[in-house]
C-alpha positions in Angstrom: -4.5 20.9 -0.7 -5.7 22.2 2.3 -5.4 20.6 6.0 -8.1 18.5 7.2 -8.8 16.9 10.1 -8.1 12.9 9.5 -9.4 9.6 11.6 -6.1 8.2 13.2 -6.0 5.1 10.7 -5.1 7.0 7.6 -1.9 8.4 6.8 -0.2 10.8 9.2 3.6 11.3 10.1 5.3 9.8 13.1 8.6 10.2 15.4 10.5 7.1 14.2 11.2 4.7 17.4 12.4 1.1 18.3 11.3 -1.8 15.4 9.0 -3.3 17.6 7.0 0.2 17.8 6.9 0.8 14.4 5.8 -3.0 13.8 2.9 -1.9 16.6 1.8 0.8 14.5 2.1 -1.0 10.8 0.2 -3.9 12.2 -2.7 -2.1 14.2 -3.9 -0.8 10.5 -4.2 -4.4 9.5 -2.3 -7.9 9.5 0.6 -8.3 7.3 2.2 -11.3 5.7 6.3 -11.5 7.1 7.6 -10.1 3.4 5.6 -6.9 3.8 6.3 -6.8 7.7 10.0 -6.9 6.4 9.9 -4.4 4.0 8.0 -1.7 6.1 9.4 -1.9 9.2 12.7 -3.3 8.2 13.2 -1.9 5.2 14.5 -6.3 4.0 14.0 -6.4 0.3 15.3 -9.9 -0.5 13.4 -13.3 -0.4 11.0 -14.8 1.9 12.9 -16.9 3.5 14.8 -14.1 4.9 12.3 -12.3 5.3 10.6 -14.3 7.7 13.6 -15.3 9.8 14.1 -11.7 10.3 10.5 -10.9 11.2 10.9 -13.5 13.4 13.4 -12.7 14.9 12.3 -9.5 16.0 8.2 -10.2 16.6 8.7 -14.0 17.8 9.3 -13.5 21.5 6.9 -10.5 22.0 3.6 -11.5 22.9 2.3 -8.2 21.6 2.2 -10.2 18.2 0.6 -13.3 16.6 1.1 -15.3 13.8 -0.8 -17.7 12.2 0.0 -20.8 10.0 0.5 -18.9 6.4 2.9 -16.5 7.8 0.7 -13.5 8.7 1.5 -11.2 11.4 -0.8 -9.3 13.9 -1.2 -7.4 16.9 -2.3 -9.6 19.7 -5.8 -8.7 20.7 -6.8 -8.4 24.4 -10.0 -8.3 25.8 -11.0 -4.6 26.3 -13.5 -4.1 29.4 -16.3 -1.7 28.5 -18.9 0.4 30.7 -22.3 -0.7 30.2 -25.4 1.3 31.3 -26.8 0.2 34.4 -30.0 -0.9 32.8 -28.1 -3.1 30.7 -29.0 -6.9 30.5 -25.9 -9.3 30.7 -25.8 -10.7 26.9 -26.7 -7.0 25.5 -24.4 -6.1 22.9 -22.7 -2.9 22.6 -24.1 -0.8 19.3 -21.5 -0.7 16.6 -20.4 2.8 15.2 -21.1 4.1 12.2 -19.4 2.2 9.0 -17.4 3.9 7.0 -17.9 3.1 3.1 -15.3 2.9 0.6 -16.8 5.8 -1.6 -16.5 8.1 1.4 -13.1 7.5 2.1 -10.4 10.0 1.4 -7.7 8.3 -1.2 -4.6 10.3 -2.1 -2.6 7.8 -5.2 1.4 8.2 -5.4 3.8 8.3 -7.8 7.6 8.5 -7.7 9.8 7.7 -10.0 13.5 7.2 -8.9 17.1 6.6 -9.5 17.0 2.9 -8.8 15.0 0.4 -7.1 15.5 0.9 -3.8 16.1 3.5 -0.7 18.6 0.7 1.2 21.1 1.1 -1.7 21.1 4.9 -1.6 18.8 5.7 -4.3 17.0 8.7 -4.0 13.3 10.3 -5.5 13.3 12.1 -8.8 9.5 13.2 -9.1 7.0 12.6 -6.3 3.1 13.0 -7.4 -0.1 13.0 -5.5 -3.5 12.7 -6.5 -6.6 13.2 -4.2 -9.5 11.0 -5.0 -12.5 11.9 -3.1 -16.3 11.5 -3.6 -15.6 9.3 -6.7 -13.5 11.8 -8.9 -10.1 13.0 -8.6 -10.1 16.0 -6.2 -6.7 17.4 -6.5 -3.2 16.5 -7.2 0.2 17.5 -6.6 3.5 17.0 -8.3 7.2 18.2 -8.0 10.5 17.3 -9.8 13.1 16.3 -6.8 16.8 16.9 -7.2 17.8 13.6 -5.9 21.6 14.5 -4.8 22.8 12.2 -6.9 23.4 11.0 -10.0 20.6 9.6 -12.5 21.6 6.5 -14.4 21.2 6.7 -18.3 18.9 3.4 -18.5 16.6 5.8 -15.6 16.5 8.5 -17.7 15.9 7.0 -21.2 13.1 5.1 -19.3 11.4 8.1 -17.5 13.2 11.1 -19.2 14.4 12.7 -16.7 17.6 13.8 -16.8 20.5 15.6 -14.8 19.9 18.7 -16.0 15.9 18.5 -15.6 16.7 18.2 -11.8 19.6 20.1 -11.4 18.1 23.3 -10.4 14.8 21.7 -8.8 14.4 21.8 -4.8 15.9 18.6 -2.5 13.5 16.7 -0.7 13.4 18.2 2.3 12.6 21.5 0.8 9.7 19.8 -0.4 8.8 17.3 2.5 6.0 20.0 4.2 3.8 19.9 0.9 4.2 16.3 0.5 3.0 15.1 4.0 -0.2 17.5 3.6 -0.8 16.0 0.4 -0.8 12.5 1.9 -2.1 13.5 5.7 -6.0 12.0 6.1 -6.2 9.7 3.1 -5.3 6.3 2.5 -2.3 5.9 0.8 -3.0 3.9 -2.9 -0.2 3.2 -5.4 0.1 0.8 -8.0 2.6 -1.9 -6.4 1.9 0.6 -2.9 5.0 -1.0 -0.8 8.0 1.0 -3.8 6.2 3.9 -3.8 5.5 3.8 0.7 9.0 2.7 1.5 10.8 5.5 -1.1 8.5 8.0 0.5 8.3 7.0 3.7 12.2 7.1 3.5 12.7 10.3 2.1 10.0 12.1 5.0 12.7 10.3 7.3 15.5 11.6 6.1 14.0 15.1 5.8 11.9 15.6 9.1 13.0 12.4 11.1 8.7 11.3 10.8 7.9 8.2 9.0 4.8 6.8 7.4 1.8 5.3 8.8 -1.6 4.6 8.5 -3.7 2.6 5.7 -2.2 1.4 2.4 -3.9 -0.1 -0.7 -2.0 -1.3 -3.5 -4.1 -1.5 -7.5 -2.0 -4.5 -8.2 -3.3 -6.8 -5.2 -6.4 -5.4 -5.9 -6.4 -6.2 -9.5 -5.3 -9.2 -9.0 -8.2 -10.6 -6.9 -11.0 -9.0 -9.3 -9.4 -9.2 -12.5 -7.8 -12.7 -12.2 -8.6 -13.3 -16.0 -6.0 -10.6 -17.3 -2.4 -12.1 -18.8 -1.0 -8.9 -16.8 -2.1 -6.5 -14.5 0.8 -3.9 -15.2 -0.7 -0.1 -15.2 -0.2 -0.4 -19.0 -2.2 -3.5 -18.9 -5.4 -2.1 -16.6 -5.5 1.4 -18.5 -5.8 -0.5 -21.7 -8.9 -2.7 -20.3 -10.6 0.2 -18.7 -9.9 2.3 -22.3 -8.1 4.8 -20.3 -5.2 6.6 -21.8 -1.7 7.2 -20.3 -0.5 10.4 -22.1 3.1 10.6 -20.2 4.1 6.6 -19.2 7.0 6.7 -16.4 6.5 10.4 -15.3 4.5 10.5 -12.0 1.9 12.7 -12.2 0.4 10.7 -15.3 0.9 7.7 -13.9 -0.7 9.0 -10.8 -3.5 10.4 -12.5 -4.2 6.8 -14.6 -3.8 5.0 -11.4 -6.9 7.3 -9.8 -8.8 6.2 -12.5 -8.0 2.5 -12.4 -8.7 3.0 -8.5 -12.1 4.5 -9.5 -12.7 1.6 -11.6 -12.1 -0.8 -8.7 -13.4 0.4 -6.4 -17.1 0.2 -8.2 -16.1 -3.6 -9.2 -16.1 -3.6 -5.5 -19.5 -2.2 -4.6 -21.4 -4.6 -7.7 -19.4 -7.5 -5.6 -21.1 -6.3 -2.4 -17.7 -5.3 -0.8 -18.7 -1.6 0.8 -16.1 -1.2 3.8 -12.4 -1.4 4.6 -13.0 -4.3 6.7 -14.7 -6.1 3.9 -12.1 -4.8 1.4 -9.4 -6.4 3.5 -11.2 -9.8 4.0 -11.5 -10.1 0.4 -7.4 -9.3 -0.2 -6.9 -11.7 2.6 -8.9 -14.6 1.3 -7.1 -17.8 0.2 -7.4 -18.3 -3.5 -8.5 -22.3 -3.9 -6.1 -24.0 -5.7 -7.0 -25.2 -9.2 -7.9 -28.8 -8.7 -5.2 -31.6 -11.2 -6.8 -33.5 -13.3 -5.6 -37.4 -12.8 -4.0 -38.8 -15.4 -5.5 -42.1 -16.9 -3.3 -44.8 -15.6 -3.1 -48.1 -17.8 -4.6 -51.3 -16.4 -3.1 -54.5 -17.0 -5.6 -57.1 -18.7 -5.4 -58.7 -15.4 -7.5 -55.7 -13.8 -9.4 -55.0 -16.5 
């Protein structure tokens, strides 16, 4: 994949700083609930209560952050003085900049296979794939096996087909870190359960380079829940079946990433049909709370005296 100029809010590598600096970078892209802030900033994967307590301890006393009644954190907005033209009236609004449409975004769909569920317990990447989507089509792909520098459990091998023998002579992540970062830079990071893939890729890049990922993310699980609430499952298999897509080798990084990229394109078409055409509109839709289903009151028996 060639190096391209890219907007600052798309994926890039940044030096690890303090936790609050990392929180500023993450939340400047979009507001997030406490559980997601705990995942991305603190590396906590526990329950909602523990996540909320940890995030509040870190950010609660910092005036740069705000949290709403639903526990969604954001960067506190500050008034910005903008120069006015000499001939402009006091009530004249500044012209808005051009809006980037979703169909014009550059997306990179990522999938990783790993030795286990979380990098905080020492698990590592065994395979990583990145599929770039531009102009409504798959434009480029990248995939490599990775030597995780630790044994692959048998249950993982039975799921993915990736064995210790297969990765023994493969490059370590540090040897492919430059290629991986080049595949991601300048795009919106997309994955099916994006928090999982983001944590592993960011952790591996941090170990290899001392840099961590920053930028926008989109989770196709979360998006499909909004757009396809009628489906009993929004797993990759369930969505592939719904859209009539074939996944040749399930639980292998490239095939799963290609399938997710095709799902993404279908979901983007659905968004456009619903009038959601830009990133702000997409985020607004994802943050919108679902209406609670009304419960029908059960008819209570009445005594003859009341009847």
